[in-house]
N, C-alpha and C positions, 0 to 999 in steps of 0.2 A: 066687280073690280078685277081687272086684268093687270098683272104686274110681271115684269122681268127683274129678277135679282141677279146682280153680277158680283161674284165673290169666289176667291180661291178656297175659302173655308168649307164650302159645301161640296168640294170634290170628295171629301170624306163623308160617307152616308151617315155616320154617327152624329154629325153636326146639323142634320137637316130637320130636327124636331120642330123648330119654329115654322119652317116651310110647310111641313105636313099639317100642322095646326091651321095655318092659313088656308090650305086647300080644304080642310075639314070644315072651316067656317064659311066656305062658299067662294073664296077667291080663286081665280084661275091663275096659277103661278108657273112660270118657267124660270129655271135657274141656269145661268151661264157659268160654267166652271172650266178651269184649264183642262186640256185634253190629257194631261198626265200630272201626277202628283206623287210626292214622297210619302211612303207609308211610315207610321210612327216608329216602327222597329227597323226602318231602313228599306231600301229598294224603291223602285218606281212602279206605279200602277197606271195603266191607260184607262181613262174614263170613257165609258160607253154611253151612247144615247139610250134613254129609257124613261120609264115612268116609276116614280117612287111615291107610292100612296097618293096619287093624284098630282104630284109635282113633276113637270116635264124637265128632265135633265138634259142639257145641251152642252156637250164639250166644245170648247173654242180652242183652235190652235194657238199655241203660245211659243214665244222664243225666250231663251234664257234658262237658267238653272231651276229645275223643279224644286230644288231645296231652298230657294230664296224667292218665295211667292211675291213679295213686294217689288222685286226687280223684274218680274216677268213682263214681256211686251205682248199684249193681246192682239189678235188679228182683227182689224177693224172691219174688213169685208165680211167676216163671219158674224161679227156683232151686228152689223147693219142688216144682214140677211135675216138673222133671228128677229130683230125688232120690226123689220118690214113684214115678215110673215106672221108674227104673233100679234102685232098691233096692240101693244099694252096701253093702259091708261096712264101708267107711270113706269119709270125705271128706277130701281133702288141699287145704288152702287155701294157695296160694302168693302171697299178698298180705301186705304188712307188717301186723302186728296192729293198728296204729293207724289203718288205713285203713277207709273206709266199706265197701269190698268185702269185707274180712275180717270185719267186723262182721255184714254181711248173711248171708254164707255160714255163718259159725259159729253164728249165731242160728238159722238154718234147720235146720242139722244137729242142734242141741241139741233143738229142738222135735220133730224126727222120731226122736230118740234114736239117732242114727248117730254112731259114734266119729269124733272129729275129730283130724286132724294139722295142725299149723301149720308151714309151711316159711318161714323168714325168712333174709334176707341182711344185715339191719342190724347193723353191727358197732360202732357208736358211739352213745351216748345222744343222741337228737334233742331239740331244743328244741321240745317239743310243747305245744300248748294244753292247758288242763285237760280239755276234752272229749276230746281225742285220747289223753291219758294214761288217762282212765277207760275209753275204748273199748279201748285196748291191754290193760289189765289184765283186762277182761271177756273179751276174745277168748282171751287166754292161759289164763285160768281155766277156759274150756270145753274146752281141749285135753286129749286123752288121750296125745298124744305130740308131740314137737317135733323137727323137722329143721332144723339150722342149716347155712347154706352155708359156714361156717368155724368155727373154735374161738371166735373173738371173738363171732360172731353167736349161737352156741349158749350161751355163758356169759351173754350179755346177756338172752336169752329165758328162760333157766331160773333166773335168780337169785331170782325170787319163787315158783318152782315146784320146790322141793327134792324130789328123788326121782322126778320125772316121767320116763318113758322118753324118751331123746333120742339123737340120733346126728348126727355131722358128715357131711353129704352135700351136695355142690354141687346147687344148684337146677337149673341147666341144664348139660347135658353138652357136650362138644366133639365135633364130627363130623370126625374126621381125614381128610384127603385123602391120596392116594398121594404119597409124598415125591418132590419134583422135584429132581434133581441140580443142584448149583450149578456154574455155569460161571465159572472164574477170570476176573476183570475188572480186576485190577491196582490196585484201590483197596480201602480198608477201608470198607465200606458200613455205616453206622450208621442205624438206623431208630427212629422214634418214632411210635406210633399212639395217638391219644387226643384228647380235647377240649382245645382251646387255652384253658385257664383257669389261674390261678396255682397251684392245688393240684396240677396235673399235672406241674409242675416243668420244663417245657421250657427255661425260662431257665437252669436249673442245668446242663442238658446243654450249652447253648451256651457257658456260661462255662467248663465243664470242657474243652471242645474248643479253646479259644483257644490253648493252648500244646501241643496234641497234634501231635507231629511226624509227618511222612509224608504220604502221599496218602490222604486220607479224605474222605468225603462224608456228609451227613445227609439222609435222606428223611423228610419230615414228612407224616403222613396225619392229617387232622382239621381241623375248623374251630372257631371259638369267638370270644368277645369280646376275647380277648387277642392276636389275630393281628397287628393293626397294631403294637401295642407290641412284640411279639416280632420282627417284621420289622425294626423300628427298632433293636432291640438287636443283631440280627445285623449290621446295617450298622455300628453303632458299634464292635462287636468286630472288624470286618474279616473276617468269615467268611461273609458273605451269598452269595458266589459258590459256596460249597461246598454250599449248601442247596437242595433241591428241595421246593417246596410243592405237594403233590398235591391239597390240599383234601379235602373229604369224599368218600369213596368207598363204593360198595356193598360188601357182604361178599365177593362174588365178585371184585370188582376188587382188594380188599385181598389176597385169596388170590394174586393175580398179583404182588404186591409182595414178599411174604415171601421167595420164593426168590432175590431180588436182594440180600438183606441178609446181612452177616456176623454182626451182632449187633443186638439190639433193646434199647432202654433205656427204663425206666419209673421216672423219678426223682421219684415222687410225694412230696408233703409233707403231713403231717397238719395240720389246722386245728381250732379248737374245734368246728366244725360239720361237719367232713368227715374221713373216713379211708378209705383204699382198702379197700373191702369185697368186691369181686368179682374184680378182676384178670383179666378175661376176655381182654383183648388180650395179656397176658403168656402165658396158656395157649395162645392161638392161635399166638403166635410159637413156643412150645415144640413145639406139635403139628406145625409145619412144619420142625422141626429147626434153628431159629435160636437161637443162644446168647443168653441173657437176662441183662441187668444191671439190677438194680432197687434202689430204696431199701428201707428196712426199715419202710415205712408199712403199717399194717394187716395184711391177709392175705397180702401179697406173699411174705414169707419162708416162710409156711406152704405156699403153692402151689408155690414154686420149689424149696424144700428145698436139697439140695446139688448140684442140677443147673445152677445158675447162680451168678452173683456178686451178693452183697448188700452194699450200702454204707449207712452211716448217712445219715439224711435230711439234706439240705442240705449235705453234706460234699463240696464241689466238688473239693477236692484228692484225696480218696479216689476219687471218680468218675473223675477224669482219670487217676489211676494205674492203675485197673482197666481203663480203655479202652486205655491204652498196652500193658498186659500182654497183652491179647487181640490187639491189632494186631501185637505182636511175636511172637506164638505162634499162627499160624493153626491148628495142630493142636489146641490147647486149645479154640479156638472150635468146631471140628468135634466134639470130644469132648463139650463141654457141650451142643451142639445135639442130638447123638444121645441123650444121657442125658435131656434134657428131653422129647424125643419119647417115649421109653420111659415116663417118669413119667406123661405125659398119657394114653397108651394104657392104662396099668395103673390109674390112679386117677380120671381126669377125663373120659375118653371117654364117649359116650352109653351104650355097653354096660356100662361099669363103674358109672356112676351109676344106670342102670336096675336093675342087679342089687342094688346097695346099698339102693335104695329098696324094692324088693320084699322083700328080706330083713327090713327094718325093719317093713314092713306085716305080714308073716307073724308075726314075733315079737310085735308089738303085739296082733294079733288073738288069738293063742294066750293072751296074758296077760289078755285081757278077757273070755274065755269063762266 
């Protein structure tokens, strides 16, 4: 199986775990990435040609802001040259179908008569312009198969393509680290990892903790436009002294925070323009054996299953009761953490995602012969 994957996500080598697994399973994989990308801490890095554990990395010239990957315009001549030289059995485009990148890659694949797979994570209808809606429909119309990052995303992408082969497969896998034993610290350590914006619901966590008895703390990892407002709310609620604001951290730095937590809370709230479609931070917490409490926004219940506690969106009372239950029963925290890690290893780790992807490619290729 020879495949070209097109996606801005893989400009960051840390995201290539699935691709390395595919190469290890015997697939011959090339990944087309933007020739420049924004580093997590700021700044722009130029992507170089190379080999990453058997994955051929091919930078494609792009126009537009490197800080807005969905708005990038990919060079179609470079894409055509890659597909012509590599001669893949299929092309998998991991850009949302309304984007210019997806349009360029899918159009090139169609002209070269190469089967196309679209991988999408959008789980809520977007307020798209007429041009973007037409582009999305054309891209999905060219696809031979669709991979949705969740049931929500799969349903949205296939609603106009009844009968098209499809599968629910996460776009990016989790690279689990060895489990670090927790050292008893005498407090109930609650964590929040995410952007500080209203839809992430950190204010709901603060309000839920106001009447939480006992010795507890909250570690907040992330930055965003709501930080000043949230700091003021914590002061007014009288809980500011219990909160540690870590700011934005690198992925490796966040990995050092997880073992310090007893539970991680993701109280996301759905809005007309946003729903939780990825839930990667929740999966990272589970991979580190941290008990997870989340709202029922978007994909979160689908990801967590019965290995965590799910509460209704914006139900502060239910969230407070759930946190107290876990505070009062450390053994349940440990049980949920262990169950969550098993779930990630079985369904969301790089190895699992790579195998599911290759299985879909194989079945799709057999069906199109």
